[in-house]
N, C-alpha and C positions, 0 to 999 in steps of 0.2 A: 558442466558435465553431462553427458547424454547416455554414459553407460556405464555399469558397474561388475565386472566378472569376481565373483567370491569363492571358486571352487579352490582356489590355490593357497598356500602359506600365508601371502599376503594378497590382499584386493589389488585389481587391476584396474584402475580410473579412465576411462576414454572419454575426449572429445571430439568421438566420431560415432555413427551408427554402428559401424562395421569396418573390420581390416580384412584384407588376405590372410590366408589360412596361415603362411609361413610367418607374418609378422604377430599372429596371436599366438602360433606354438613358441617363440622367441619371447613373448611378453609372458608367458606361463613360466617359461624357464628362469626369468628375471624375478617372478614372484615367489619360486623356491629356492631361488639362491639365497643360500644360508646369512651373508653379510647384509643384504638390504633390509632397509628399514621401512616401517610405516604402509606403504604402497607403490605401487608403478602408476606410472602417467604417461597415457599416450595422447600426443597433441594430433590434432586434426588432419594433420598432413603424413601421419603414420604409414610406412610399409616396409616390406621387408628390408633388412641390412645383412651384417655379418654378427652373427652373436648377441646384437642388440637391434632392434627394430630402428629405422631411420623415424624419426619424429618421437624416440623414447626418451623418458627420466626416470632414473634411478639414484637414489640414496643410499650410501652405504658406513656401515661403521667399520672401521679397522682395517679395511683394505681400499685398494684402488685397482680398476679393471680397465686395461689399454683398450681392449676390444669395444670396450662403451663410450670411449672417447671417439674411436675410429682411426684411419689412416691419414685424413685430412686433415690434421690438429689444427686449429684455429681458425677454419675456414668460416667466412663470413662476409658480410657485407657493408659497404658503406655508401653514404649518400650526402651528396652537396645541393642545396637550394641557390639558384643563382639569379640576378635581378634581369637576367631576360624575358620576355613574352612570349617570343616566336623565334623560330628559326626555318627559312626557307627551304625546300627541299636541296634544290643546288647547292646552298651553302653546306646543307647535311651531308651531303654526297661526300663533299670535300672536307668535312670535317672527319668522317668516318676514316677514309681514305689518309688521313694525317693522322690518326689514332693508331691506325695498323702500323703505319710507317714508325710511330715513338714507341708502341706497346708489341712486343712479341708474344701470339698467341700460339695455342695447341703446344707442341712439342717443343717450339723455339724458343730459345734464350738469348740474351745480350750475347753480343759478339765478344766483347769487353767487361771485365769486372765493373760493377758500380762503384760509386764514391762509398768507402767505409762506413763514412760517418751517417751514410743510410740504414746501416744494418743495427738491429739491436745490440746491446753492448753484454758482452759475454762477461760475468762477474767473476771476478776472482776466488777461486777457492772453492767454486762449485763444480763438482764434477758432472762434465759434458761428454760423454767420448763419442756418441755419435754424432752430436752437434760439431765439436771439435774436427770429426775426420770429414764433416760435408760442408764446412764452412766455405772455403774457399769456390766452391760450387756453387753454394748459394746467392755469394755476390754476382754472379750472374744471371740468379734465376728472380733476383727482387724484381718486383714492378714487371711481372711478365703475367699473363693473364690464364696459362693453362685451357684445357678442352673441357669436355663434359657440358655441366651445366653451369660453367663459370661464364661471364659475362661484362661488358660495359654496356649501358642502356642509357639513353638519352629521352627524358620523358616531360610531358606536360601535367604540371600538378592542379588540383581542384582549386589550389590557391590563384592561378592564374600564372604561375611562374614556371621556367624550364628547370629541371633538375638531372643529375647526373649519378647515376648509382653505379657501381662496380661490387660484383661478385667473384672471390676468389679466396683461394687458402695459402698452405705453408709449401707448396710445390714439391719438390722430390726431398727436402728434407725432413719435411714434416711424416712423410711415408716412411722413409727410413728409420726414424725415431718410434713411429708406431710398429713398424713390424719387428724391430729389435726386442722391444719389449714387449709384445705380444709371445714372441718365440721364446723369449726368458721365462716369461711368467708361464707358458706351457710346459717348458723342461722342469722348472721349480714346484710347478703342480704335481708333477707326476712323481717326482722325487718325494714328495710329501703326501702322497696317497690322499689326492684333494677329493671330498666329499662329492665335487662338481663334475660332473660327466664331460670328458674331452670334448664329445661332440656339440655340447653346448656354447662352445668357441667362447668361454666367460672364465679365463684362466686370471688371476687376481695376484698381486702383489702386498704383501703385509705393509701397513705404513710405517713399522718401526723397522723394517728391513732398509738396506745399503741399496737395493734395487728399486723399490718404491720411490725413494728420496732422490736417487737420479732420473727415474721418468719423471717425478714431477719438475724438476729443474728442466730436463730437456722438452717436456711440454710446455711448459711455460715459455721457453723461449722460442719456439715454435709458433705460439698464439701472437708472441711480440714482432715475429720475422711477418706474419700473413698480415697482420696490421699494417707493417712497415712497407710491404709490397703494395697493399691497395693503397696507402697514401700515395706512393709513387705513382702509380697508376693514375689516381685520381689529379694528381699534380700535373701531370704530363697531358692527360684529355683537358683541363681546364685550359693549359697553355695552347693548345691545338685550339680550340674555340675562340680564347681570346687574340689567337694572332688571325683566325679569318674573320673575325666580326668585331675586333675593337678590344682595347687593352683597359677600356673603364667598366667593364662589367662586373658586378659584384657578388660577392658570395659569402654566404653563411657559414657557420661553424661546421666542420665534417662528424655526422651520424656513424657510429660504429657500432656493429653488435657482431660477436661470434656466435656459431652455431655447434661446433665440435670439439667440449672440454671439459675437464672436471673443476671443481672450485669447492674450497672450504667454505660452507656456509652453515647457519644454525637454522634449522624448521622444526617444530612442534618440540621446541624446549630440548633439543638435542644437539648437537655437533656433529655435521655429517659431511661425506663428500658427494656432491651431487654432480652426477655424469649426465651430461645432457649432449645426446649425439642427434643431429638434426633438429635441435631446439635452440631458443635461445631465453636469455632472462628476461622476465617481465614483471619486476618489482614495481612499487611504484613511484620509485626514481629514474627509472629507464624509459629512454624512447629508444624505440628498435625500428626495424625495418622487416617488414615480411613480404617479399617478392612473389609475384605471381609467375605463369608459364610466359613462354614467348609470345607473345600476342595478348596478354592480361595483363590487368592492372596489378601494381604494388602498392604497399602501404606503408607511411610512415606511421607508427602507434606508440602510445603510452601505457605502458604494463598498469594493471589494477592489483597486483599483489596477492593474487589468488594462491592460499597454501596449499590447496588440494592440489596443484599442478606444481607444486614446490617453486611458484612464483616463476612459472615457464609458459612459451606461448609457442606456436610452431615456428618452422623457420622458413616456410615458403607453401606452395601449393601442394607437394606430394606427387610421385608418379602413381599413375593406373597402370601403366604397363611397363616393363623392362625396355633395356635398351635395343635388344636383338628383336625383341616383339614388335616393337615400334617398327622398327626397320622394315621388318618383314609385312606387316599387317596394313601400315597407313598408307593412303593415296599420295604419291609426292604431288600431284598437280593439285589436287584438291586442298592439300596443307598449304600451299604456295598462294592457292586462288585467295584463299580465307584470308590471309595476312595482307595480300595486296590490297583485297577489298577495302582493308580496314587503313590504308594508308601507310602502313608500317614498312619502313625500310629495314629488311629482316635476313635471316642468315640460312636459310633453308633453299638449297640449291640442288644437292644431289640427294639421293634415296639415303646415303650414310647420315645425312643432317635430320633425318626424321627421327632418331633417337631423340631430339629435342624439340620437336614440333608439340604445339600445345595441345594436340588429342593425347600425347602421351600423359597428359598431366591432368590433376585433379581442378575443379571449378574453385576457382580462387573465392569466387563471391560466398559458396557454400562453406568454404574452410573458414572466412573470417564469420559466417553468420554462429558456426559451432563454436567459436572460442571468444564470443563477445562478454564472457564473465572473467576473461583474461586479460583483453587489451582493448583499450580505446582508439578509434581511428581518429589520426590526427591530420592528414592529408592523403587524396587517393591521387596516384601517378599512372598516367595513360603514357603507353608505349609509343616513342615515336620512331627511334631508330634502334639498332644494335649489334653490337660487333661479339662476336665468338669464335671460339677455337675451331 
């Protein structure tokens, strides 16, 4: 930990020297949230979000806060180590083309519904009105990448082996669940005359309420859906690689970690709901993934179980500028040249792509230095080629 703010009801423990004013204001709101316990933790990739900063961790008693999970429920990373040691550039270009033919990106979905055996099972007796409504649409969205900062990346590890990494979320079904329950929480909080100002965007649901139980059911389904979607994209990506390079390629078990969710955990002797928004679990039993920006290294890590962070770490590098600001202010040719000189097959082609340029993100090496007390680095992964929406 690098800094602590003690001016609010609860302390704010920070794994960075400073954060943008909007993120600090949101952290202060969390620190004064009546159901928050112990302290608020800000990871080194922290930046402003909606209601709760990205890279924020909050533990609560008695309530759950949909906006402290976010709209892309279950968004996360998966990574697979292969037995390959290199891929030539011509082969890589063919592989990228093959991936794009199998994995819809951006706003694209599959034209046909996918095999329902790929979908998470809806348990009988659980009330999930939004999931039930969105289920059929989701059968065409499973295994699709989406846009924004989601990616499929082929990397070279410090272990000498080729890795494949996927970053994706719960697509429209996760957004619909998040939006429905946040709106519901806002209405109920107004009805109850909640002490939490509406402007803080931290409307909550009491855990003993029907609405909270429904949200938890649907949130968990979206987490499972996001994982199932990543699995399908990883399987299709590995099939493409094997079809171009030979079927005798071996792969290690897939590593998976989510970074937008709430879970029931025990910390400091209390049973709490830990909300991680753009933060991942980093207990001593967890192998995780911390990606860099496009053009920067990513890391396979092992958690240290630091209680002060509620056994959490960053979910990536974190933005230094908003998407619109990046498009307005960054130099397209300069960003392309930087990646070209590194030999990376990248996705920066037009001005709009600058929202995901490496200069729009923090320096991942500093981010990793700031959280040396949270994780140990297991393997460093250098980017070779990327597919983005």
